[in-house]
Structure formats: C-alpha cells, structure tokens
N, C-alpha and C positions, 0 to 999 in steps of 0.2 A: 292288847292292853287298852286301847281306846274303846273297844266294843264291850269291855267288861266293867268299865268304870262309871259309876253314877255321876252325872253332871261333869263330864270331862272338860278340861280347859287346856288349850295349847297357847304357848307364848312364843312369838317370834321376836327375839331380842336383837336390837340393833339393825333395824330394817333399812337404814340409810336415808338418802335424800328423797327417795320415792318409795312408797309401800307396794310396789308392783309384785315383788316376790311373796310378800305376806298374803296378798289377795289370791295369788295363784296357789300358794300352799294351802290356804283355807279351803279353796274350792276342791282341791284333791283330797284333803283330809275328810271333808264332808261326804265324799262318796263312801267312806267307811262308817262315819258317824254323823248323821245329818243334823243332830242337835248340838254338835260341838261348839263351844264358845272359843273364839280366837281373839287374842289381843296382841297387837304389835307395840313394842316398847322402844323408845329412843331416849338417849340421855340428853340430847340437844332439844330443848323445848321448841325451837323454831322448826323442827322437823315433825312435830306432832301434828297430825292432820285430823280432820273430822272423820268419824266412822263412816264406812260405806260397805255395801254388800254383806251386811251382817257382821263385819269385823270392827272391833274397837281399837283405838289408838290412844296411847298415854305416855307420859314421861316415866322412865325407869331405867335402871341398870342391873347390876348383878344381884341387887336385893329384890328384883322382880316386882317392884312396886307393891310389895306386900301380898302379892297373889300366891296361890298354891297350885301351880299348874301340874297337869299330868304329863305334859310333854313340853320341852323347851328346845327351840331351835336357835342356835347362836352361830351364824355363819359369817366369817370374815370379821369377827369381833375381836377375839384375843390376838389375832394376827397383828393388831396395832399396838400390842402391849409387849413389854420385855418378858422373857421366859420365866423369870422369878415371880411374875404376877399370875401365872397360870394356876398353880396349886391353890392360892387363896381364893381366886375367882371360882374355881371348881367347887371348893368347899362351901362358898357362899351360895352358889346355885343349888348344890345338892341339899343344903339346909332348907331351901325354899320349896322343894318338891312336895307334891302330894304323895301319900303312901303308894309305893309301886311305880312312881314316876320315872321318866327317863329324860336325859339331856343329850342333844346332838351338838357337839362342838366341832366345827369344821371350817374348811376354806375351799374356795372354788375360783375358777377364772370368770371373766366377765360374762361369758356365754354359757357357763355351766358344763363345758366339755371336759374339764379336769377337776375332780373333786376328791377330797379326803376328809374323813371325819372320825372322831372318837365318840363312841356311845358310852354314856355313864349312867349309873343308877345311884341310889342313895349311899352305896358303899364305896363308889369310886369308878374308875374306868373299866369297861368290860371288853370292848373290841375296838379294833381299828379297821376301817373300810377304805379302800382305794377304788375309785370308779372313774372311767373315762370313756369318751366316744372312741370306738375302735378305729375310726377313720381319721382321727386327728392326733395321733401319737405314734412315735417310732418304736419306743420300747417302754416297759413299765417304769423305769427309773426317771423318765421324763416328767413323771408326776412329783418328783422330789420337791420342786419349787412350790407345790401346793400342800405340802405336809402341814398338819396343825402345828401351832406354836410349840406345843409340848415336845415335838419330835424334830422339827425342821433343822435345828442346830446340832442334832445328833446323827445326821446322815454322814458319818465319817467311819473309816475302817475301825473295826473293833466294837462298834455299836450294833445292837440287834436290828434296827431299822435298815441300816446299811447292808447287813447280811441278807435281809429279806429282799431288798430291791436288787441286789447283785444276783441272788439266786433266781429271782423272777426274770431278770434280763437273760441269764443263761438258758433258762427253760424256754423262754420266748424264742431265742435264737435256735435252739434245738428243735423247736416245733415249726420251723420255717416251712418244711414241706407241706404242712397243712394250710399254708396261706393260699394255695390254689382254690380252696373251698371257702375262703373269706376269713377276715380277722377274728370273727366270733368263734368259729370252729378251731382256729389256731389257738385262741385263748383257752378254750376248754382243754385242749391237749397240754397247754402250759400248766394249768391247774393240776392236772393229773400228775405231771412230772414233779411239781412242788410237793404234792401229797406223798409221792413215792420217796422224796428226799426227807420226809419227816416233818414237814411244816403242817401245822394243824389248820388247814384251810377249811373254812366253814361252808357248808352247802347253802345255796340260796333257796328261799322258800318257794320261789317261782322263777320261771325263765324270764330273763331280761335281755334287752338289746345291747346294753353297754357291757364293757369289760369290767368285772367287779372282783375284787379280792378282799375277803374279810378274814381276819385272824384274831385270836384272843390277844388282849392287851399284854399279857405276860410274854407273848412272842416278840414284842417290839419295845417293851418298857425300857427306858434308858438305864444304863448301868449306874 
C-alpha cells in the first residue's frame, strides 16, 4: 500500500507524553518507503513538540488535523473512551483517509509485549490481530486485557471473541507436547488446530518471531 501510493502520509494519532514510538515507527516505515511523510498528532497542545528526524508534530484528534493520510496508527487512544464512542471515532477517522488508506486501532502494554489491533479501511473493520511475545504469556486468553475497546467488554460467554480465545486456549493446551521445541513451534501447531476447527486464521506474509493470530473481523464482531 505505501509502495504504490504517490506522496504517502502516515499519521501517528495520540503519541502521548513523548514521541518516542512515533519516531521509531517512522524509522521502520521508511525502510519500506524512504520519502514517506510522517506526522504525529496530539490533542493536548502542551504535548506538541518541534519536528525532528524528518517527523512533524501537530495538534489534532480524530479529525486528523485536516490531513488525508494513507496510514493511521492509533494505539491506546480509544482505550480511554467509552465503548459507545468507538463507532463515531472510527467513522470520523475513515472519512479522513486518503483513497485506499488504512487505520490501525489497537492497544498494547507498556513494553509492547502484548498487543491487539483492528485493521480498518474506508468501508469499516477488516481484521483483528492478536500478537504477543511467546516468552511473556501463559495462554492466549491472557491477552484479553489488551483487547481493543470495541471488543474488551464483549469477552463473555456467548460472544465471538470469547469463543475465539477459549478455542485458542484449548488448542494451546493440546499443543503442549510441542513446547519441547519452543513456544513458537507450539504456537504454529496451535494455529493448525484452530484452522482444523473452522476458524479462518490468516497466513502471515512473512515469518515473525512473535505469536500472532489474525482473523477476519466477521469472526469476532460483537453480537
């Protein structure tokens, strides 16, 4: 997406008290597209800092400061809002996207060892991804506390996200014999079991070190 877009723009929404993650994100994205423009937005004017390392900073919220980004990252932003604020926020963000643009709405812990995010395009949510360090979690459902705001209150019996996490825990337990070869191989066996149970687990485009589970939004959308 970034490689095919003329004059691409990425926005990091709500970077917090310090723009460390924005600068790190910009450095990684520029390995894909060196001419990428990156802007960090904060609703609190006291947190807006001077630009550095080719990254701009400005005041802005869900209106995206009038920008038309190709990619929006909003981590630990909606977590601060009530659940009923999610749909209007998503709608406003989607309205500000450039054609073909994407939004990543997610949450993570302080060290980035537990993450969960929803990928959205101009039409709405597309996928949910759960990701965690394989050495800092006991079972997949430990990630429940980091679910995005749209799902965190729906992790109860009868809801799709609860069914997915429960099935993932069962498959993880069943794959315990693979733990002798390390948690990553155990997780691959877990994914195979989930696929065999009918879950539409998406393949990753490249091998990664973390444990990652991506499913279509329709798999977990609240009733």
